[in-house]
N, C-alpha and C positions, 0 to 999 in steps of 0.2 A: 780630744773636746771638738766639737763642731764649731766652726766659725761662724759665729751669728751675724757677721756682717758679710758672708757671702752672697752676691747678688745674683739675680737670674738671668743676667745678660753677660757679655764678654767682660772679663774682669780688667779694671784699671792695671795700668802699669804699675809695677812694684815701687813702694815708696818706702821710706823709714818707718819702722814701728812706732806706733802711738803710745808710748810708755809714760805713765803719769809721773810727774815729778815729785820729790819728797814734800810733804806737807808743810815742812819749815821754810821751804823756799818761798820767799816773799812774792806773791802774785803768781807763783808758778802754776797752781791749779787752775785759776782762771784762765791763764793763757793756754794751757792745755786743752780745757774744755772748749774754748773758742777754736781751737785748732781741729779738734775732733769735728765739732759742728761745720766748720769750713769745709773740711774734707767731704763729709756726707753730702753737703749741699752741692759740691762740685760733681760727686758720683751721681746724685740724682738728675743733674742736668746733662749728663752725658748720655742723651737719649735721641731716638730718631724724631724726625719732625713731627709737628702736630698731626695726629690721625685725621682721615678724612671724616667729615661729619655730614649728616644729611641736610639738605636744604629744601624742605617741603613748601608747597605752594598753598596748601590748605590745612585745616585742623590745627591743633594745638601742638607747640614745640615744647616738650616736657623734658627736663634734664633730671636724671636720679643719680645721685652720688653714693657709693656703697664701698665701704672696705671689705664687706663680705661678698664674695662672688665665686663663681665656678673656678676650679673643681671641688670647692667646699661643697659638702651635702648637709645642709640645715634648713630650718624653717624660714630664716631671713631670706636666704638665697632663692629658695623655691617661691617665696611670696613675691619678691621683686621681679622675679623672671616672669612668672604668670601674670602678674599685674601688667608688665609691659606688653604682653601678647594682647591682653584684653583692651588695653588702652589703644592698641594699634587697631583692633577689630572696631573701636569706636570712632575711627577717623583720624587719631592723633598719631604723632611721631615722637618715639622715646629714644633718647640717647643715654647710655650709661657710662659714668666715668667709675672705672673698677681698677683694682691693682695690676691687672694685665697690661696696662697702658704705661706702666712705670717700672724703673728698676725697683727691686724689693728686697726686705731682709726677712727671715723667719721670725715670728713671734717667739721669744723665749719660753720654752717649756710646751710649746703649741706649734710646731714647725709647719703644720698643714695651713695655717694662717699666715699670709705674707702681708707685711707692712711696706707701704709706698715710701720711697726716699724723696724729700724735697719736691713735693708735688705742686706746689703753688703756681709756679710759672706756667706749667703745662695746663693746669685747670683754668687759669686766666685766659690762656689762648683759646682753648676750647669753647669757654663760654663766650667769649668775644666773636668767635666765628659762628658759633651755633645760635646766638641770640635767642635763648629760650624764653618762653612766655612764663614758665613756672620752672622753679629749682627746689627738688626735694632732697633733703640730706638724710640718709637713712642710718648712719652709723656714726659713733663718735670717734673713729680712729683718725689716721693723719690725713686721709682724703676728706673726711668730714670736717675737721678743723680747718683745713686749707680752704674748702668751699665756703665754710662760714666766714672765714676771714675775708674772702672776696666780697661775699654779699654784704657784710657789715661795712666794709670799706667803701663800697661802690653804692650803699644804700638801696640794694636790691632785695626786695621781699623773698622769703623763702620759708619752706616748712620743714619740719623733722618729723622723725617717729621714734618711739620709744619701745625698741624690740627686745632688747637684752638687759638684764640687771647686772651691768658692769660693775657697779660697786661691790655687791655680794660676791660676784665671780672672782674679782681681783682679791678681795679679802680672804676667799677660800684658798687662794694660791699663794698669797705673799702676806696676809695678816693686815694689809693696808687698811686703816680704819674706814668703815663703811660711810661714816658721816662725812668724812673728807671727799670719798668717792662721789656722794651725792651733791656736794658742793660744787664739784668740777662738772658733773652732768647738769646741774641747774645753770651754770655759766654758759655751757654749750647750747641748751635748748631754749632759754627764756628770751633770747633775741629772736626767735621765729615767730612768724606771724600764726603759726598753728603747730601744736605738738601732738601728733597723732598717737593714740593708745588704743589697745585692742578691746578692753572691757571697762565697764562703768567702775568695777572695784579698783582697778588700776589707776583710772582718773581720779577717783577720791583720794586714794593714797598719795599720789604725786602731788595733787592739789595741797594736802596737808604738809608736805615736804617743801612746799614754796615754788612749785613749777606753775607756770602761767600758761594761758591760751591753750588749754587742753581741748582735744576733740576726739570723739570716737572714731576708730578706723578699724572695723571688725576684719577677720581673715576669711578667705574663700578656700574652698577645697575643689579639686578636679573630680567632679562626679561622674566623668565618664571612665576615667581609669580606675578609681577606686570604687568598687561595687561588689556586692555579695556574689554575683555570678562568677567571678574570678575563681571562687573555690571549686566550682564545677567544671571550668575550662582548662584547668591545669592538672597536672599529676598531683594527687594528694600526698601530703607530707606523713611520713611514717610516725606515729606517736602512739604512746601507751597511757592513756588519760588525758586529761585537759592539757592544752598548749597555752602557757603563758608567755605573752610577747611584749618585749621592749623594742622600739625603734628610736634611734637618735644618736648623738654624740656620745661616746664612751669617755666620759671626762668627769673629775670630781664633783663638779657643780650640778651634775645631773643626778647625783645621789643614787647611783644604779645598785650599790652594794645593799641598800635596804630592801630592794627587791630580790636581789640574789641570795641574801641570807634567810628569806621566808621559807617556813616549812610548809610546802603545798604539794599536794599529790599531782602527779603528772610530770610534764617537762617544762623548763624554761629556755627561751630563746632570746637572744640579744643580736639585733640587726644594726650595724653601724660600725664606725671606727673612730678612734680618738686616743689620746695619749695614755690611757689606762688599759687599753684592749689587751696587750701581752700580760700585764700584771694580772688582770682578772681571769684570763684563760688559765693561768697557772693556779691560781687560789680557787677557781670553781671549775674543776675538770668536767663535771657532770652537766654544765650548762652548754647549750648549743650557741657558738659564736659564729655567725656566718659572715662577718664583715659587712661592707655596705652593699646594698641591693637596690636596684631602680626599676623604674617603669613598671611593667606587668609582673616581673617576678616579685617586686615589692608588694605590689597590690595583691598577689596570689597569697602571700604569707599573711598579710593583713586579714584576708577573708577566711583563711584556714583556722586562725587562732581561735580559742575560745574566750579568752580575756585579754584585753590590752592593758598592761600595767605601766603607769605613768608615775615614777617616783620622785620626780623633780619637785622642789619646793621653790624654785627661783625663777620659773619661766613666766613671761608675761602673758602667754596665751597657750601655746601648745598645739600647733597645727597638727601634729601627729595624731592628737587625740580625735580630732574631726576626720582625718583620714581613716583611722580605725572604724569610727561610727559609719563612714560613708560606706565601707566595706562589709558592714553588718556586725562588727565586733563590738561588745560592750566593754566598758572601760572602769578600772578601778584606779584611785588616785588618792592622795591626800586632800584635805579639805583647804585648798589654797587657790589664790588668783589663778586663772587660767582654767584648769579642769573644773573648778567648783562653778566658775561663771558658765562654762559650756554645758555642763550636765545639770544645772540647777532645775530641779522639778521635773526633769524628763523621763526619768524611770529607766534610762538606757546605761545605767553605770551606777556605781557607788563611791563615795568619798568617806573617809574615816581617818582619824588620827592613828589608828591601828591599820596599817596597810593590808596584813593578812586578812583582817575581818572584811575590809573593802574588797579584797579578791574574791573571797568565798561568797559575799553577797552579790557582786556583779556576775558571778558564773551563771548562766541561764537566766539572768533577770529580765532578759527582753529578747524578742526575736529579731532575726537579721532585719527584716522589713522595718520593725520599729526604730532600730539604730539608724537605718538608712533614712527614714522619713525626718529624723531630728537633724541629721547632717545636712539634708537638702536646705535648711534655713540658712546655711553658711555658703551660699552661691557666690561665684566670682563675679557675676554680673552686679549683684548688690554692693560686693566689697569695692569694685571699681567705682561705682557711683558715688559711694562715701568718700573715696580718695579724691575724686575730682571736686566733690563739693568742698572739701577742707583746703584746697589749693589756694594760694594768693596770686591772682593773675593781673598784674598790672596793666592797665590800659584797656581791660576787658570789662563790660558790664555783664551781669548774670545772664541775661537774655542771649547776648551774642555768644558767650562761650558755650552756653548750653546747646546753641544751634550749631557750631562748628564742631563740637565734640560728638554730635550725631548720637546722642544716647539712645538706646532702644526704648520703646515704650514699656 
């Protein structure tokens, strides 16, 4: 069995094993848990000095805290990475606090995700050195909670974003009650000056669940990389009939089997990796599993597909949906938040409770040019403007920070 407390740096010196005492021993379990917590905190502190942080003389200093980061491949990572690039183009400086700055342990059942150990001290030092104008906490993991703790303790305004339905994801894996999960998420987000959400329907849902200070922050797509021309500029894929494509994590919460079980003419392709990959390869031998693909190779696959199928019912947006549309490929999905918001009234895809029916309706429903035109509404310039307008910037009035941000006309 893999040791879940194996860290990604030089291992500490061997110590006596942490064996839980018998339940009948008075106070024994409490002392054992304290011992475990103390050892993990000591492991987390055995780390190099505070990393060098930038000291810009102009523009805004923006700090983004995220438990999701490279080499993970998902919409959250791509969104935050590209956001930083565009904020830089607008004259600002962005610094990321991510798991690679800390000792980490793998998330049980999902080892690709690393959890930082005892991050509060390092986060405090980075914030004190960097002196950010705005702090944005993107995820609800150990880094997010530690950054929240610092901001609340020091009365520093901060913003958050609701990227992932962790309550449903955790319930799917552990049966942890969804209502309890949302209670934890409300506690995390409601102290923020703004909670950024991707769509109006998600904003309405979270408001009904008791979330406060909600603001829209839509998503952007790389319109240069993802475009229909990639289908002509690369070697064509060999296919007999329509190519039905899925891109994303191969995990239970993505509901991929609903797509793979469909009776559709042609071929199905799954691009991505995750904890269910090997299991699904065995169960569906006729499906093409490529593993993760990046850059132009991924863009070419999008552009050569006939329909992009999005079976997830738990995503808050679905960046891959917009990437497919930007590549000229129509989309089939369930009528749920995210894809339904993106496709609403556009005619460049189909949503239906019967996913097979949505796939057949989406096939040939729009030209590549029509799909592309709809995707162009989700530009990164507009996305970055929205993000900046949602930030809480202490000491800045609106006219000043708009000036220093050097937003384009």
